C-alpha positions in Angstrom: 40.4 -4.4 8.3 43.8 -2.6 8.6 44.1 0.7 10.4 47.0 3.1 11.2 48.2 3.2 14.8 49.3 6.8 15.1 50.2 9.8 12.8 53.9 9.4 11.8 56.0 12.1 10.2 56.8 11.6 6.6 59.2 14.4 5.8 58.3 16.0 2.4 55.5 14.8 0.1 58.1 13.8 -2.5 59.8 11.6 0.1 56.4 10.0 0.9 55.8 9.2 -2.7 59.3 7.7 -3.0 58.7 5.6 0.1 55.4 4.3 -1.3 57.0 3.5 -4.7 59.9 1.6 -3.0 57.4 -0.4 -0.9 55.3 -1.4 -3.9 58.3 -2.3 -6.1 59.8 -4.4 -3.3 56.7 -6.6 -2.8 55.1 -6.6 -6.2 56.5 -6.3 -9.8 54.7 -3.8 -12.0 56.3 -3.8 -15.5 54.7 -0.6 -16.6 56.0 2.6 -15.1 52.7 4.3 -16.0 50.7 1.7 -14.1 52.9 2.1 -11.1 52.3 5.8 -11.1 48.6 5.0 -11.3 48.9 2.7 -8.3 50.5 5.5 -6.2 48.0 8.1 -7.3 45.1 5.7 -6.5 46.5 5.0 -3.0 46.5 8.8 -2.3 43.0 9.1 -3.8 41.6 6.5 -1.3 42.8 8.7 1.6 40.6 11.6 0.4 37.9 9.7 -1.4 35.2 11.1 0.9 35.8 14.6 -0.6 35.0 13.3 -4.1 31.6 12.8 -5.7 32.8 9.8 -7.8 35.7 7.5 -7.4 37.0 4.9 -10.0 38.0 1.3 -9.3 41.5 -0.1 -9.8 41.6 -3.6 -11.2 44.1 -6.2 -12.2 43.1 -8.8 -14.7 44.8 -12.0 -15.7 45.0 -15.8 -15.3 45.7 -17.6 -12.1 49.3 -17.4 -10.9 50.0 -14.0 -12.6 50.4 -12.0 -9.4 46.9 -10.5 -8.9 46.7 -11.4 -5.3 50.2 -10.1 -4.6 49.2 -6.8 -6.2 45.9 -6.5 -4.3 47.7 -7.3 -1.0 50.6 -4.9 -1.5 48.6 -1.9 -2.9 45.6 -2.6 -0.7 47.7 -2.7 2.6 48.5 1.0 2.4 45.1 2.3 1.2 42.6 4.0 3.4 40.9 1.5 5.8 41.5 -1.6 3.6 38.8 -4.2 4.0 39.5 -7.8 2.9 36.3 -9.4 1.5 37.8 -12.9 0.9 35.7 -14.3 3.7 32.4 -12.7 2.6 30.5 -15.6 1.0 27.1 -13.8 0.6 25.7 -10.6 -0.7 24.5 -9.7 2.8 28.0 -10.0 4.3 29.5 -7.8 1.5 27.0 -5.0 1.8 27.2 -5.0 5.6 31.0 -4.9 5.5 31.0 -1.9 3.1 28.5 0.0 5.2 30.2 -0.7 8.5 33.8 0.3 7.7 33.4 2.6 4.6 37.0 2.2 3.5 38.8 0.6 0.5 37.3 -2.8 -0.4 39.8 -5.4 -1.6 37.9 -7.9 -3.7 40.1 -10.8 -4.9 38.7 -13.2 -7.5 35.8 -10.8 -8.1 34.3 -13.0 -10.9 32.0 -14.9 -8.4 30.8 -18.3 -9.6 27.3 -18.0 -8.3 25.1 -16.0 -10.8 22.8 -14.6 -8.1 25.8 -13.3 -6.1 27.5 -12.0 -9.2 24.4 -9.9 -10.1 24.3 -8.5 -6.6 28.0 -7.6 -6.6 27.7 -6.0 -10.0 24.8 -3.9 -8.7 26.8 -2.8 -5.7 29.8 -1.9 -7.7 27.8 0.1 -10.2 26.1 2.2 -7.5 29.2 2.3 -5.2 31.0 4.4 -7.8 29.0 7.5 -6.9 28.7 9.3 -3.6 25.2 10.5 -4.4 23.8 7.1 -5.6 26.0 4.9 -3.4 23.2 3.3 -1.4 22.4 -0.4 -2.0 18.8 -1.1 -1.0 17.1 -4.4 -0.2 14.1 -5.7 1.7 14.4 -6.8 5.3 14.6 -10.6 5.5 12.3 -10.6 8.5 9.9 -7.9 7.5 9.3 -7.5 3.7 7.6 -4.1 4.2 10.9 -2.5 5.4 13.6 -1.4 3.0 17.2 -1.4 4.3 19.8 0.9 2.9 23.6 0.2 3.0 26.2 2.7 2.0 28.6 1.0 -0.5 30.3 4.1 -2.0 34.1 4.0 -1.9 37.3 3.0 -3.6 37.8 -0.7 -4.5 40.7 -2.8 -5.7 39.5 -5.7 -7.9 41.3 -8.8 -9.2 39.5 -10.8 -11.9 40.3 -13.5 -14.4 38.2 -11.9 -17.2 36.3 -8.8 -18.1 32.9 -8.0 -16.6 30.0 -8.7 -18.8 28.5 -5.4 -17.8 30.0 -2.6 -19.9 28.9 0.1 -17.5 31.0 -1.5 -14.8 33.9 -1.9 -17.1 33.9 1.8 -17.8 34.3 2.5 -14.1 37.6 0.5 -13.8 41.2 1.5 -14.4 42.5 -1.9 -15.5 45.9 -3.3 -16.2 47.0 -6.8 -17.3 48.7 -9.0 -14.7 51.9 -10.8 -15.6 54.1 -13.3 -13.8 57.3 -11.9 -12.2 60.5 -11.6 -14.2 62.6 -10.6 -11.2 62.4 -12.5 -7.9 59.9 -11.1 -5.4 59.0 -12.3 -1.8 56.5 -15.1 -2.0 55.3 -14.6 1.6 54.1 -11.4 3.2 54.5 -11.7 6.9 55.9 -9.6 9.8 58.3 -7.4 7.7 55.6 -6.7 5.2 53.0 -5.8 7.9 55.5 -3.6 9.7 56.4 -1.6 6.5 52.7 -1.3 5.5 51.7 0.0 9.0 54.4 2.6 8.9 53.2 3.9 5.5 49.6 3.9 6.7 50.7 6.0 9.7 52.4 8.5 7.4 49.5 8.6 5.0 47.2 9.3 8.0 49.3 12.4 8.8 49.3 13.4 5.1 45.4 13.2 5.2 45.2 15.4 8.3 47.6 18.0 6.8 46.1 18.1 3.3 42.4 17.4 3.9 41.2 21.0 3.6 43.6 21.7 0.7 42.0 18.9 -1.3 38.6 19.9 -0.1 39.0 23.2 -1.9 40.4 21.5 -5.0 37.5 19.0 -5.1 35.0 21.9 -5.0 36.4 23.1 -8.3 35.5 19.9 -10.1 32.1 21.3 -11.0 33.9 23.9 -13.1 33.5 22.8 -16.7 36.5 24.9 -17.7 38.8 22.8 -15.5 37.7 19.6 -17.3 38.0 21.2 -20.7 41.6 22.3 -20.0 42.6 18.9 -18.7 41.2 17.0 -21.7 41.8 19.6 -24.3 42.0 18.1 -27.8 40.8 14.7 -26.7 37.4 13.3 -28.0 36.4 10.9 -25.2 33.3 10.0 -23.4 32.3 12.0 -20.3 32.5 8.8 -18.2 36.2 8.5 -18.9 36.8 12.1 -18.0 34.8 11.5 -14.8 37.0 8.7 -13.5 40.4 10.2 -14.5 39.9 13.8 -13.2 40.2 12.9 -9.4 43.6 11.3 -10.1 44.8 14.5 -11.7 44.1 16.3 -8.5 46.5 14.1 -6.6 49.6 14.0 -8.9 50.8 16.8 -11.1 53.1 14.3 -12.9 50.1 12.2 -13.8 48.4 15.1 -15.6 50.8 14.7 -18.6 49.7 11.0 -19.0 46.0 11.7 -18.5 45.3 12.4 -22.2 47.1 9.3 -23.4 45.4 7.2 -20.7 42.0 8.6 -21.8 42.6 7.6 -25.4 43.6 4.1 -24.4 40.7 3.6 -22.1 38.3 4.9 -24.8 39.6 2.4 -27.4 39.3 -0.4 -24.8 35.7 0.4 -24.0 34.8 0.6 -27.7 36.1 -2.9 -28.2 34.1 -4.1 -25.3 30.9 -2.4 -26.5 30.1 -3.5 -30.1 26.9 -1.4 -30.1 28.8 1.8 -29.4 31.2 1.0 -32.2 28.2 0.3 -34.5 26.7 3.6 -33.5 29.9 5.4 -34.6 29.7 3.7 -38.0 26.1 4.8 -38.4 27.0 8.4 -37.6 29.8 8.3 -40.1 27.5 6.9 -42.8 24.9 9.6 -42.1 27.6 12.3 -42.5 28.7 10.6 -45.7 25.2 10.7 -47.1 24.8 14.3 -46.0 27.8 15.2 -48.1 26.2 13.5 -51.1 23.0 15.5 -50.6 21.0 12.3 -50.0 19.7 13.5 -46.7 16.7 15.8 -46.4 17.0 18.5 -43.7 13.7 19.1 -42.0 12.6 21.7 -39.5 10.3 19.6 -37.4 8.9 21.3 -34.3 8.2 19.3 -31.1 9.4 16.0 -32.7 12.6 15.8 -30.6 12.8 19.3 -29.1 11.2 22.6 -29.8 12.8 24.2 -32.7 14.9 21.1 -33.3 16.0 20.0 -36.8 16.1 16.5 -38.1 17.5 14.6 -41.1 15.1 12.3 -43.1 17.1 9.5 -44.5 16.3 6.2 -46.3 17.5 3.3 -44.2 18.4 1.3 -47.2 20.7 4.0 -48.5 22.4 4.1 -45.1 23.0 0.4 -45.2 24.5 0.6 -48.7 27.0 3.2 -47.5 28.0 1.2 -44.5 28.5 -2.0 -46.6 30.6 -0.1 -49.2 32.8 1.3 -46.5 33.2 -2.1 -44.8 33.7 -4.3 -48.0 35.5 -1.6 -50.1 33.4 -2.9 -53.0 30.7 -1.4 -55.2 28.9 -4.7 -55.6 26.9 -5.5 -52.5 25.3 -8.9 -51.6 21.5 -8.4 -51.5 21.2 -10.7 -48.4 23.7 -8.6 -46.5 21.9 -5.4 -47.5 18.6 -6.8 -46.2 20.1 -7.9 -43.0 21.9 -4.6 -42.3 18.7 -2.6 -43.2 16.7 -4.6 -40.7 19.4 -4.2 -38.1 19.5 -0.5 -38.6 15.7 -0.2 -38.2 15.8 -2.1 -34.9 18.8 -0.1 -33.7 17.1 3.3 -34.4 13.9 2.2 -32.6 15.9 0.9 -29.6 17.6 4.3 -29.1 14.4 6.3 -29.6 14.9 7.5 -33.2 11.7 7.6 -35.2 11.5 5.1 -38.2 8.5 5.2 -40.6 7.5 3.2 -43.6 6.9 5.6 -46.5 7.5 5.8 -50.2 6.8 2.4 -51.8 7.3 0.7 -48.5 10.8 1.9 -47.8 11.8 2.7 -44.2 12.9 6.3 -43.4 14.7 7.3 -40.3 14.2 10.8 -38.8 17.6 11.5 -37.2 17.8 14.5 -34.8 20.8 16.7 -35.5 22.0 16.7 -31.9 22.4 12.9 -32.1 25.4 13.5 -34.4 27.2 15.4 -31.6 27.6 18.6 -33.5 29.5 21.5 -31.9 27.4 24.0 -30.0 27.9 26.7 -32.6 26.9 24.6 -35.5 23.5 25.9 -35.6 24.5 29.6 -35.8 23.5 31.5 -38.9 26.0 33.2 -41.1 29.2 31.3 -42.0 29.0 27.5 -41.8 32.9 27.3 -41.8 34.9 27.9 -38.6 38.7 27.9 -38.6 40.2 27.0 -35.2 43.1 28.9 -33.6 46.4 27.0 -33.4 45.9 26.3 -29.7 42.3 25.0 -30.4 43.4 22.4 -32.9 43.5 18.7 -31.8 44.2 15.2 -33.0 41.1 13.3 -34.1 39.1 11.7 -36.9 37.9 13.9 -39.8 34.2 13.7 -40.3 34.6 14.2 -44.1 37.5 12.0 -45.2 37.4 9.6 -42.2 41.2 9.8 -41.7 42.9 10.6 -38.4 44.8 13.8 -38.3 44.9 17.4 -36.9 41.4 18.8 -36.7 41.8 22.4 -37.9 38.2 23.6 -38.1 34.5 22.7 -38.5 32.3 22.7 -41.6 28.5 22.7 -41.1 29.2 21.7 -37.5 31.5 18.7 -38.4 35.1 18.5 -37.3 37.4 18.4 -40.3 41.1 18.1 -41.0 43.2 20.8 -42.7 42.8 19.4 -46.2 39.1 19.0 -46.1 38.7 22.5 -44.4 40.7 24.1 -47.3 38.5 22.3 -49.9 35.3 23.4 -48.2 36.5 27.0 -47.7 37.1 27.2 -51.5 33.6 25.7 -52.1 32.0 28.3 -49.8 33.8 31.2 -51.5 32.6 29.9 -54.9 29.0 29.6 -53.7 29.0 33.2 -52.3 29.8 34.4 -55.9 26.8 32.6 -57.3 23.4 34.4 -57.5 20.8 34.1 -54.7 19.4 30.6 -54.6 20.3 27.2 -53.3 20.5 23.5 -54.2 17.7 21.0 -54.3 18.1 17.2 -54.8 21.7 17.0 -56.0 23.4 20.0 -57.5 20.5 21.7 -59.3 20.9 25.5 -58.8 17.7 27.5 -58.5 17.0 31.2 -58.6 14.1 32.5 -56.6 11.9 35.0 -58.5 8.5 36.5 -57.6 5.7 34.8 -59.5 2.5 36.6 -60.7 0.7 33.3 -61.3 -2.8 33.0 -60.1 -3.5 30.3 -57.5 -5.1 27.1 -58.7 -8.7 27.0 -57.8 -8.6 23.8 -55.8 -5.3 24.5 -53.9 -7.2 25.0 -50.6 -9.4 21.9 -51.2 -6.5 19.5 -51.2 -6.8 17.3 -48.2 -3.8 16.2 -46.1 -4.2 12.5 -45.1 -3.6 11.6 -41.4 -0.6 9.4 -42.1 1.5 12.2 -43.7 4.0 13.2 -41.0 5.6 16.0 -43.0 4.1 19.5 -42.6 2.3 21.0 -45.6 2.6 24.7 -45.7 0.4 26.3 -48.4 1.5 29.7 -49.6 -0.7 32.8 -50.1 -0.9 34.0 -53.7 1.4 37.0 -53.0 4.0 34.6 -51.7 4.2 32.4 -54.8 7.7 32.2 -56.3 9.0 31.0 -59.7 11.8 28.5 -59.0 12.6 24.8 -59.3 10.2 22.2 -57.9 12.1 19.8 -55.6 10.0 16.8 -57.0 9.8 17.3 -60.7 12.9 19.5 -61.1 11.0 21.9 -63.4 11.1 25.7 -63.3 7.5 26.4 -62.3 5.3 28.2 -59.8 5.8 27.1 -56.2 2.5 27.0 -54.3 3.6 25.2 -51.1 6.4 23.7 -49.1 6.3 19.9 -48.3 8.5 19.8 -45.2 11.4 22.0 -46.2 11.1 21.4 -49.9 9.4 23.8 -52.5 6.7 22.0 -54.5 4.4 22.9 -57.4 0.7 22.3 -57.5 0.7 19.2 -59.7 3.5 17.5 -57.6 1.7 18.4 -54.3 -1.5 16.9 -55.5 0.2 13.8 -56.6 2.1 13.4 -53.3 -1.1 13.9 -51.2 -3.0 11.4 -53.3 -0.3 8.7 -53.0 -0.2 9.3 -49.2 -4.0 9.0 -49.1 -3.9 5.7 -51.0 -1.3 4.3 -48.6 -3.4 5.4 -45.6 -6.6 3.8 -47.0 -4.7 0.6 -47.8 
């Protein structure tokens, strides 16, 4: 444990920042200027971490002899209450050290060879990220009926030789690769090093005393969503990334300019470490692609996912075909690959809570909730389904229609699109508005709704709905019959009911219910 001795005047804040930068550059070589600015910002963050609800971890990763220990000694020596954990050989000694001193933990070689100790450290690091959840609990060794709590929340400097297996922990780290020095640096850190580090800790103590209430007011504004939106405007990244980078932006105005680029880099790194997240993005892109081809049935299913929520009914095999075509860039698909991906998709949907049912001729259908596709909040509003963004609202991202990266200039049906796709869909909407009242069913068949004077079939009400049919059957009253195109036989006829969201004639309704009844009896 290293502590300051007394508050020491530091002049101006700019001078203090320069003193810290000179100290770090003297004793450790950081090749990236951006990473050095992050080191400085993180040092300041540790001195006010108790004002923050979450605090990220700073980590160096690399092989032995790459300077990880030099970095952790140099940066750690001027952090708030640095605690060296090199001598902690057990889980109990670690949690008790964290709870006793409540400062900045310096964990060198945080890979831990013992699997039981590794699991305990990963658990402590996962909960120690949050002020609210930063309590590590375990049973008393002498009395199993007692549960002991240890406060493990706080900033931490980590040095590892490889990435953590736990993706959640990886997402809490601001990581940089360690490299061996190019320019000569001191190999030993002794009296001169300790004297300079103590002086900086003294100056940082005075800085904390002077600025504590200023940053307390700033930290109270972190709950304002508008603040986060302005900081990450135009960047499509996970909330976790915003969560760990925002506190650093409070410390350094200079760092705000690099926050957006850092957020993008961190997002790409985490995607590479989490194959399932990348797979999920591919699935969403395939669903959007099928939706554009009108191969997805929109259903209004009450109480399936949320009251009033809408879902898409999609054949899992069709989804697999789209994904394989996008991956292989070929029309011809290997049947074995198709079967394997179809099975994988079914398991994936069930694992994340999306309903999958075996229906027509044994094919699996997934009922995908609209909100799973991360549509904008105004996507469900009635009226125009095309929204053009103002110039200041445009941002760089991936177009949901063409799949290319570019400037996102608007949304169509709730999906972010580039300028070219937006223009094409605007023309399409203008053309559709000139067409007579109607819509499209199963492809591009245009139908016109007209009142029907047909008399109701005598046995319409007698048709039984089998228990295994999970789509709502809505029978119409005779005065509500309409003359239009049946969604199942594509014939202009009298519509007597709706099967889900689709208009259906009497003969097709009877056939669908009989087939469902046979499957149920089988």
